[in-house]
N, C-alpha and C positions, 0 to 999 in steps of 0.2 A: 159645528162639528162635522168633519169630513170623514166618511167611511167609504171604503171600496167594497162593493158587493160582487161576489163571483157570479158570472152568468150561469144559467142553468147547466150548461155543459161542464162547469167546473166544480159542481157541488160534491161530486164523488170523492171520497178519501182514497189515498193511495199510500201503501206502506213504503218504508225506506228499503232500498236495495243497493246492490253494488253495481258499478258501471259494467256494460258489456265488455268482453275481452277484445283486444285488438285495437283499442284507441291509441293513436300514435303518441309515444312519449309517456304513457301512463302504465306504471307497474301495478298489476292486480294485487300484489302483496301489500301495497300501501293502504288499501281500502279496509275500512272497518265500520261496523254499525254499533252505535252506542244509544242505549235507552236512557232518557233523561226525564226526571220529574220536574214539571213546570212549577215555578214558584209564583206567588201572587205579586201584584203591583200595588203601589201606594194608593192608586185610585180605586182600590177595592176589587180589582180583577181577581177572581178566585184562583187558588192553587190546586195542585193535585193531579192534573192530567199528565200522562206520560207520552212522550213523543220520541221517535227514533231518528237519530241523525246519521247521515253518512259523512265520513271524513277521511282524508288522507293522513297517514301517520307513519313516519319512518322509524318510530321508536323501536320496534322489534328488529329491524335491520341493524340499527346501531347496537342493540344488545348482542346480536349475532356476531358483530364485528369486535365486540369487547370494548366498544367506545362509550365512555361515560359522557353524557351530554353536558355541555357547559351552560345550557339554557334552552328555552323553547321559543320558537318563532310561531306565533299564533296568527294564521292568515285568514282573512275574511274577504270573500269575493263580493262583487257588486251585482248589478242587474244589466243584462240577463245572463251573466256567466255562471260558473260554478267552480268547485275546487280544482277542476282541470286547469284553470288559469295559473295555478301555482306549481304545476308539475316540474318545471325546470328547477325551481328552488328546492323541491324535495330531492330531485335527482342530484343536483350539485352539492347539496349539503351532505347527502349520504356518501357521495364520491369523495368529498373532502375528508370525512371521517375515515374512510378506507385508506386514504393517503397519509393518515396521521395528523391531519390538521384539526383545528377545533371542531368538535362534533356538536352540531345543532340539531335538536329534535324539531321537526317541522310538523305542525298540526294545521291542516288546511280544511276548513269546514265547508259543508254545504248547508247554508242557512235553511231553516224550516220553510217548506213550500218551494224550495229551489233545489236544483241539481237532483241528486238521488236521495235526498232526505224525505221524510214523511210529508205528505200533503195534509195539512191540518184542517183546511176548509174555513178558517176564520181569519179575520183581518189581524195583521201583526204590525202595528205602528212602531215608530222608532224606539220608544221607551220599552216596548215589549221585546224588540229584537236585541236591544242591549242587555235586558234581563235574560233573554234566551241564551245569549253567549255566556253570561255569568253562570246560569244553570248548568250548561255543558261543562265549563271548566271546573265547576265544583264536582260534577259527576266524575270527571277524569282525575280529580285530586291534584289538579295542576297548581303548583306553587312556583315561586320565583327562582331564578330570574326569567322573566318573560319579556319578549320584544314583540309588539303587535305590528302587523303588516296588513294594510287595507288598500282596496281599490274601489273607485266609484262609491256607491252608497255603502259598501263594505268598509270604506275608510272611516265614515262617520260611526258605524257600529263598533269598529275596532277601537276608535278613540274614546267612545263611550265606556267601553270596558277598561281602557287604559286609565282614564281619570278616576274611575271608581275603584281601582286596585293599585294604589301607589305602593303598597307594601310588597307587591310582587313585580312591579313594573321596572324594567331595565332599559327600555328604549322604545321608540316608535318609528315605524317606517311607513311611508305612504307612496302609492302611485296616484295618478290623476284622480282627484276627488274634490269635494267642496264641503266646507264645514260651516259656512255662513253665506246667506243670500242677502245682498244689500237691498235696503228698502227703496233705493232710488234707481236700481237697475233691474231690468226684467230677467227672469230665469232664461236659460239658453233656449234658442228658438226650437231645436228638435224636441225639447221637453215640453215647451208650450204646445207644440203640435200634438204630441202624444196625449196631453191632458185635455185637449179640446173636446167639447161636448160631442158625443157621437163617434169619437175617434178612439177613446181610451180602451173600451172593451174590445172593439174590433181590431185595433192596431196591436194590442198587446196579448190578447188571450184567444179570441176567435181565430185570428190569423197569426202568421209568424212575422208580420211586418216589422215590429220593433226589434225582434231578434235578428232578422236578416239585415236590417239597417246597421245595427251595432257590429255585426260580423263583417260588414263591408268597410269598416274603418281601419283595417290593418294597412300598414305601410312597410313593405309591399303587401299586396293582397294575400290573404291567408290561403294556404293550400286547401283544396277541397276536402281532404281527409281531416284537417283540423277543424274546418267549419262544421263538418258532420259530427265531429266529436263534441263540439259545443252544443249542437242541436240535440244530441242523444237524450238528455233528460226531458226534453220539451217537445216530444213528437206529437202529442195530442193537446187539444184545448184544455182537457181536464188536468193536464200537468203544467199548464202555463198560467194558472191563476196567480201564482206568486209574482210573476213578471208584472201583471197588471196591478197587483197590490203594492209593489214597490213604487211604481210610477205614481199611483194615487197618493202615496204617502209623502210625496215631495211637498214640503211646507212652502206654498207659494206666498203666504202672508201670515200675519199674526193670529188669524182666526183658525188656522189649521191645527189639528190635534197634535202634530209632532213639532210645532214651532217652538214651544217652550223647552222641550227636551233638546232640540238642536241648539237653541241659545245656551242652555246649561252646559252642554259639552263644549261649545265654541268658547265660552268665557272661561271655563275651567282649564282650557289649554294654556292660557296665559301663565298659569302657575306651575306648569310642567317644566322641570329642569333636567329631565333625563335626556340623553343623546337622542337626536332626531335626524332622520334622513328623508328628503323629499326628492323623488325621481319623477321627472315630468316629461310628457310629450306635448310640445307646444302646438302641434297641429290638431289638437283636440277641439272639435266644434262644440263640445258640451262643457267640459271643464277647461276653460281657457286660462291664460296667464293671470287673469285678474283673481282667480281663486288661489293660484300659487302665491300671488302677492299677499292675499289675506292670511294664508297659512304662515308665510314668512314673517308677517307682522306679529302673529300670535306665538310663533316659535322662532324668535330671532337668532337663536343659537344653532338652528338646524343647518346641516350640510345640504346643499341643493345642487342638483345636476339636471340641466335641461338638455334633452337629447334632440338636437335639430333633426327634423324629418320624422320624428316619432309622433304618434297621436294618441287617441283614447285607449286603444289596445296596446299600450306601451309594453306590456308583458310579452306580447307577440312580436313587437317591432325591434326590441333591443335585448341585450343580455342584462336584464335587470337583476337576475339572480346572482350573477358574478359580482355586480356592483354592490348589492346588498351584503353578501358574505364578506367581500373585501372591506366594506365599511365597518362591519361588526368586529373585525380584527382590531381596528383602530379605535373604536368607540370606548370612551371611558366607562368602566363598570360602576354604576351608581348604587348597586344593591350590595349590602353587607349582611352576613360575612361572606356569602358565596359570590365570587366575582362573576361578571357577565362573561368574560373570557379571561384566559390566562394573560397577564400583562405581556405584551409583545413590544420589545424596544424598537423605537423608530430609528435608532442609530446602530451601526455595527459595533460590536464590543470593542474592536480596535479601530480607531479612525483610519479612513482610507488615505487621508492626507493630514499632515500636521497643521493645526491652525496657525495663522501668521498674524502678526500685528499690522494692521493696514494703515494706522496713523490717521484714520478718518476722524473727523470731528463727530462727537456723539450726536445722535439725532436730536436729543433734548436741547443741545446747545446750538442747533442750526438756526440760521436766520429764517424767518417765515418768508414765503414767496412774495408777500407785499412789503417787504422791508424797505425797498427803495421808494415805493410809493409814499411811505410815511416820511422817509428821510428827505425826499426832494419835493415835498408837497408845496413849497413856496418857490420852486425853481422854474424859470421860464426857458430853460434849455429844452431842446427837442427830445421827446421820448420815443415817438414813432411817427412814421409817415405812411399815408395811403397813396400809392402811386396811381391807382385807378379807383377813386371813390365812386360810390354808386350814383352820385349826383351828376357825373359826367364832366365835372369841372376839373381843374388841374389838381396836382397833388395836394393832399390835405395834411397839414402839419399839426401835430398835437404835442403840446408841451407837457412836462412832468406835472406842472401845476394843474392843468386842465385834466389830465388823465387821473391824477390822484383824486381830484374833486369828483369827477364822474364816477369813479369806482366807489367812493364812499356814498354818493347819492343813490346810485343804483342798488348797492347793497342794502342801504337803509330802506329804500323803496320796496325791494323784494321782501324785506322783513315785515313791512307794513301790510303787504297783501298776503301774508301767511307763509312765506317761504322760511323754513327753519333749518337749523343745523341737522345734517343727515338727510334732508330731502334731496332727491335727484332731479337735476335740471339738464335736460337735453338741449344742446346748442346746435341749431341748424342754421348757422350763420357763416358765410364765406369769410376767409381771413381778411380782416380789416380792423380799423380802430374800434368800431363798435364791438366786434367779437372780443378784442383784447380787454376792453372795459367791462363787458359782461362777464367774461371768464374770471377776471380778478375780483369782481364784485361777489361772485358766487364763492370763490375760494375764501375771501375775507369773511364772508358770512358763515362759512362752514357747510354750505350746500355742496353736494357732490356733483361735479360737472361730468356730463356724459358726452363724449366727443366721438362721433362716427362720421367720417367725411363722405361726400357724395361720390367719391371714387369707388365706393362699394357697389354702386348701381342701386336702382330702386328696390329690387327684391332684397339685396343684402342689407341696405340701409333700414328697410322695414324690419327684417329679422333682428337687427342690432337694437333699434329703438324699442321695439316691443319687448325684447328680452331684457333690456336694461331697466324696464318698468319706471320711466320717469314720472315724477309727480308734477313737473312743469316742463313746458317746451318753450324756448325762446328762439324765434326764427325770423328769417327774411321771408319774403312772399313765396318764393318757390318751395321752401321747406314747409311753410304753413299750409300751402295747397296740398302738398303730398301728405302731410299729417292728417288733414281733413279727409281726403279721398280714401286713405288707407286705414283710417281708424286708429292712428297712433294715440297712445294714452297721454294724459297730462293736461293741466291748465295751459292755455295758449297765450303767449305774449309776443307781440310783434315788435321787430326792431324799428319799423317805420309806422307813422300814423297812417291808418287806412280809412277810406270812406265807411260810413256807418253800415251800409249794406254789405260791404266786404267783410267787416269785422263780424257781423252776425253770421254770414255764410261760412266763415272760417272758424267760428267759435272762439274768437280772440277776446280776451278779457281786458288786457291792458296793452299799451304801447310803451316803448322804452322811455319816451318823453314823460309819460304818466308816472313812471317809477322815479324818474329824476325829480319831478315836482313833489311827489309824496315824500321823498327822502331828503329833501333839501335841508330841513332843520331838525332832522331826527338823529338820535344817538344810535351808534352801532352796538349790537350785543357783544358779549365777550368773544374773543377770537377762538377758533378751533385749536386743538392741541396737535403736536407732531404725530401722534399715533392715530388720529382721526382720519377716516377715508377722505381723500380730496378729489379723486377723479377716476372715471372709468374710460379708458382710451381703447378704442377698437383697433384690432390688427387689420391688415390690408385685405385679408380674405384670399390671399394668393396661394395659400396651402391648405384650403378648407374653409368652412364657414368662419366669418370674422368672429374673433373672441374678444370679450370685454376684459381688459387688463386693469386691475385695481391697484392704485397707488395711494399711499398715505401722504399727508403733508410733509412728513419727515423725509420720505423717499423722493418726492419731487424736489425738495430742497437739496437733497443729495445729488440729483441730476444737475442742478444748476452749479453746485460746487464742483462736480466733476468736469463740467465744461470750462469753468473758470480755471481750474487747476491744469487742464490739459492744453488749453489754447489761449489762456489769458483774456478770455472774453469777460468783460466786467464794466465797471464804472467808466463811462466815456467812450467805450468801444462802439464803432459804427458797424452794424450787422445787417447784411443783406441775406434774407432767408427765403429761398425758393422752395422751402420745405416747411409747411405750416407749423409743426411742433416747435421748431427753433425760433420762429417769429414770435410765438406766444411766450417763449421763455425769456425773450429780450428784457422785459421789465423786471423779471426776477433777478437778472444778472446786472441790472443797472445800465444796460446797453441801450443805445438808441437804435431802433430797428426799423426795417422797411421790407415790405413784400413787393417784389417787382410786378409790373403790369403783366399778368398772365392768368390763365385759367388753372387754378391750383388742382383741379381734378384731372387735368391733362398736361402733365409736365412738359410734353413736347411742344407746347405753345410758347414756351419761354424763348426769347430771342436774345442775341448778343447785345443789341441796342437797348433792350429793356433792362438788362443787367447793368449796363454802363450808366443808364439814366438813374437807376436806383443807387448805384455806388456814388454818383456825383451828388445826389440829393442829400445824403447824410455824411458825405466824406467817409465812406465805409472803408474799414481795413480788413474786415472778415466777410467772406461770401460763402454761403452754404447752399448747394444745389443737389438735386437728385441726379443719378446717372443719366436718366432719360433727358432731363432738362439740360444737363451739361452737354450731352451729345448734340442737341439742337442749337445750343449757344455756339459750339464750335462750328456747326454746319452753316450758321448764319453770320459768321464773323466778317464776311465780305461787305456787309452793310454798315460796319463801324466807321465813324468819322474819326479824324485825328483827335478831336476833343474826347470822343468816347474812349479811344485807346489810351489817352493820357489819364483819364479817370481810372481805368482798369489797372494801369501801371502803378497806381498808388495803393492797391490792395496788398496787404502783407501776408494774409493767410486765406486759402480757400479750401473748402471741404466738400466732398461728395460721398454720399453713403445711401444705403437703402437696398443696394444690390452690389455685387462685385463690379469694380471699375477696372477696366483694362489699362495697362501701362500706356499704350498709344493714345487713348482718350485723355488720360490724365496729363500726358505730355503736351497734347495739343492745347488743352486748357491752360496749362502752365505758360505756354508761349503767348497767350492772350493777357496773362497777368504776370509779367516777367519778374516783378518784385515780390511775388508771393511764394510762400512755402505751401506746396500742394499736399493735402492730406486726404486719406480715405479711411474714415473710421469704420469699425464693424460694430453693429448693434442690431437691435430689433425693438419692437414696441415694448417688449418686456424688460428691456435694458438698453437705453438709447446710446450708450457709449461704453463698449467693452474693451476694444483694442484700437490702436491707431498706427498708421504707417504713412510715411511721406513718399513722394515720387522717387527721391533718391534712395529711400529705404527699399522700395519695390525693386529698383534696379540692382541694389546690393544683394537682395534676397535671391534674385534670379541668377546672379553670378555664383552665390554660395550654394544654392540648392543642388545636391548631387543628382545626377541623371537617373539613378536607380530609386530615388525617393518618390513618394506619392505625388501626384500632380495637384493642381489647385490654384487658387488665388491667394497670395500672401496678404494678410490684413494686419500684420504687425504684431507688436507686443502689447500685453495688457496695460491698461491705463493705471494710474497711481493706486487706486483703491480696488482694483479688479483682480481676481484670480481666475485662471483658466486651466481646466484639466480635460483629459480625454478618456472616454470610456470605450475600450476597444470593441470592434464588431466581431461577431462570430461568423461562421460560414453561411448562416441564414440572413445576415445583414442586421441582426439585433445587437444593440449596444448592451453588452453584459459585463464588460471588463471593469475592474476596480479603477477608480479615478487615478489618473497617472499623468506625470509630466514627461514620460519617456519620449524621446524623439522618434520621428518617422513611424509612429503607430497610428493607423487610421481608425477613427471611432467617432462617437458623438461628442460634440463640444458642450462642456458643462461649465457654467460660470457662476461666480459669486461676487457681489459688490453691494455697498449700502444703497445704491440706486436701482437695484433689481426690483421688479414688481412685487407686490404683496401677495396677490393671488389672482386667479381668474374668477370672473363674476358668474355665479350660478353654474359653474362647471367644476364641481367637486372632483369628479373622476379625472378630468383633464388636468386639473391642478395637481392631483396626486401623481399622475403619470409624468408631469413636467418637473417634479421636485425630487431632488436626489439628497437623501439624508447622509450627512457626513459627521458633523459634530453638533451638539446641542447649541441652539441659539443662532445658527447660521442658516442662510437661505442659499441653496445651490439650485440653479435653474438649468434644466435640460433644454438646450436650444432647439433640438430637432435638426440642427445642421451637423454635417460630418466634415471632418478635417483632421489635421495632424499638427503637432508642434515640431519645429526643426531643432537642430542642435543649438541654435542661438536663442531659443525660446520664442521664436516668432510663430504665429498661428497662420495656418493655411486652410482655407475653406474649400472643400471638395464637392459640395452639393448638399442636398437635403436627405435626411434619413429615409423618407418614403420613396426617394428616387434612386436608392442604391440598387444596382443591377446584380442579381445573384446568378452567375454563370456556373457551368460545370467545373470551371477552373478556379473559382473563387469570386469574391465580391469585386465589383467595378464601381467606382464613384464617377459621376458624369462630368464634372467640371474640367478635369485634366484632358480627356479626349476632346471636349468642346473647344477648349482654348487652342489646342493644337490644330484642329480643323479650321477654326475661325481665322487662324494666321495664314491660311492658304490664299493665294491670289484668286480673286473671283468669288470669295466667300465672305459674306458680311457677318452672319451669326450661325451657330450650330447648336444642336441639342442632341444629347446621347440618351437613349431610352432603352429599356429592356422589354422584349416581346417573348411570350411563352411562359410555361410554368416556372414557379420559383425553384431555384436550384439548378435549372438548366436553361435559363433565359439566354436569348441571343441579343447582341448589341445592334441597334439600328441607329444610324446617324441621319438626322433631318437638318437640312441647311437652307438658309436664305442666301441667294446669290447676288452678285453685283455685275450687271444690273439685275433687278428682281425678275424671277421667273414669271412667265405669263400664266402658268397653270401648274397644278400638282403633277408630279411624275417621278420616275426613276431618274437618278442623276446620269448625265452623259458618262460613257465609259471612262474617259480620261479623268474627269473629276472624281468619279467613284474610286479609281485606282489611287489617285493622290490622297483621298480621304483614308483609305485603308493603309497606306504607307505611314501616315503620321498619327493615326488614332491610338496606336500602342496596344490595341486589343483586336481580336478577330471581329470583323464587322459583317453581319449577315446581309445588310442592305443599306443603300444610301438613297434617301428620298429628297426631292427638292420641292419647296413650297414658296409661294409668293411672299408670305410672312408667317412668322411663328406666333402662336398664341401667347400673350403675356397678361399679367395682372393689370388692373386699371390704375391703381394708385401710383405705381412706380413706372409703368410702361416698360419694364425691363426684366421682370422675373418671369422666365419661361414656364408655362404650365406643362411640366413634363408628364404629370399624371394623365392629363387630357391627351397629350401628344402620344403617349404610349398606347392608350386605348385606340386612338385613331390609327396608328401605325400597324397595330395588330389587325385591325379591320382591313387595311389596304393590302397587307401581305396574305390575307386569307380570302381575297377576292371581292372585297367591298368596293363600291364606286369611288373613283378618285375625286374626293372633295377636299376643300380647304379645311384644315383642322380648326 
């Protein structure tokens, strides 16, 4: 039995009191003192003592507003914070009621021995604290609907109350906390240190070390006034006994007093069906993502949002209160007869657009992604070719027969080692035949593939892999080394056999050959269904932290159908894919595919001769390249032999997408493939094919576009099953307009199609922001791109929503000025950015010159004058750089956000450095 005994300096009792005035963000009118009679526990602990609680409560303010609460949010802080943690929620809830929105009463408690509540002087283990909260709510006469909200150890206490009061419970919300400690993993290192012999009393009570360490976890650092507010109740050792008591109550093993109660609460969570919200800071050194994984497993229906960059003090790092109140509006009220909130329709009473019949094949009738692997399992025709296999030998040819067999063997082998439907499998394998086989094996098994390419960089890849919480990792040696060094989760499986010492060092359990052997004579389980999740594909990270985009099997099948319908890629087509997603889709289309000899993380490494060799290897008729890869192919065309040119002349279609493609670049590529129709599709990770345009279509659009219309890059008309609408921008650059097809109106591009993503992974807020409700049963995705439709129904892309420049004369989108400046003699590329406060920003043009500038500086007067003549907007400054910053994956998306910050620094006297 573990008990924490207060040191001599902490034995004095202290009454409850209200906080001192002047604490930032804390309204004194919220504070109240409540006397509560303590009930007994089942273990024989006597009842009858009365203790005084301090709590924050906006109930009187709501009454003064005449606002009837729709429910109560019961907030419980952790250690060593107090109810001050919840001040933003109390304030925002009160303000919402004043604005006529749903009125939530917020009660934020100071647990006994904490904050400004009474110091009882006795140990209060977990079961006692759960009963304490019950005693308080009984004293308050609190009935449903109640939504609990907890952080840190207060999360456990709040959940204890939740599982004990199903008759009142309407929902649960949590910030970083832990509800279960694995028997095979140690408790977090900071807590182990705090519990160490000789450290506990000194670190938590005698000194302020534990408190100071916690307050240092803000991202960014907490202001001194806020840190002092958190310290206010804990100025003396006599008032810090509760901090030590909470640390001592951490159940490190089954012998601990509180272990049984923690287990009871944790297991009871599995029966909770009320709405749940998990808001998480992944930079928490105490409650890491493994605790989020555990909570997600116990509450699989929970909405989850991970705030990149936030940590343990997530309530100080991000607007958690706005997120929570927004979620409450949408949460389904589970309590009858009083609803949690008044039902709020997720669609406008009148549809913004009329639904149209797309003619798309129903998802349920779609062919599964492995259809051709089954149909061609006895075919010796070529399925795919590795142009540069890891063995260093010549191209590796894989038949449909071999690919189909390997997929079945690997799938069965994975099942033998415990991989199950719904498990997440992170693939850290470069595009090759092995990756294709492993991916389709996971798909067939029903495991969820997690694909984040090395183009994200090591830090970005680490965020992606950890955030995706894989159960298993299949990787080549570089990926496995990174996984080991950076502590990526999941059972490790190597593509290649490794020496025993290397396997042990990297934590590798199996090699791909082991799986093949294990699965050789085994039967496969039942296949997944169209509505099951198939993949989490990460975005490029070019417009912020990479996001995991979730696709179901039905949606991925719809992607392959869209490609077939638009370009005729299907059975027998030879496909050269210099862009990995389309190489992996080859087997789903029945196409024979090849990835040319290149570094897929650096598109500019692709040469014209490598493309020609790939075309010749499979007699390809379709070529897909990224814009950066295409540019280097054009630049290296001088190396082509007559045989290479003859091979390229047999191509009938080539496509380039991932970023806007200029007409001159497309024309130059078309000259290399004179028999091909040149296409540039528009899409994104969230929807790989939204519109399409040919080179001839670009030229036609340039002739048709009126001079007075908005600028941009024409990306053509919607594909067969896609609808495109525009939400007009207001003067602040926000997309607030009703969805419309009106021509020449600049706004955010919003799309709908059967192959649009299902949702973002563990980014509930992002998903809500990216979804536009129109009619029930439809998914409309806000792309974050800005553009317009012309009179012929063609879409023009003008830039990204965050890059819109808000000048005193109106909004300016960047792509139009950039294209005009890039057309000048001596200019390679240009970027238009805004500098200064929103609403009065100045346009700055940053250019790469031909030949490249040796250093950063102001443009020569003649160039600056030419830029101002063609930009179509007043230009405050023209800067020249050796090269513009771009994303890693495409090597072509200019990082305008970074560039704007850099330009602001330059124009305000910062040192002339490369952006």
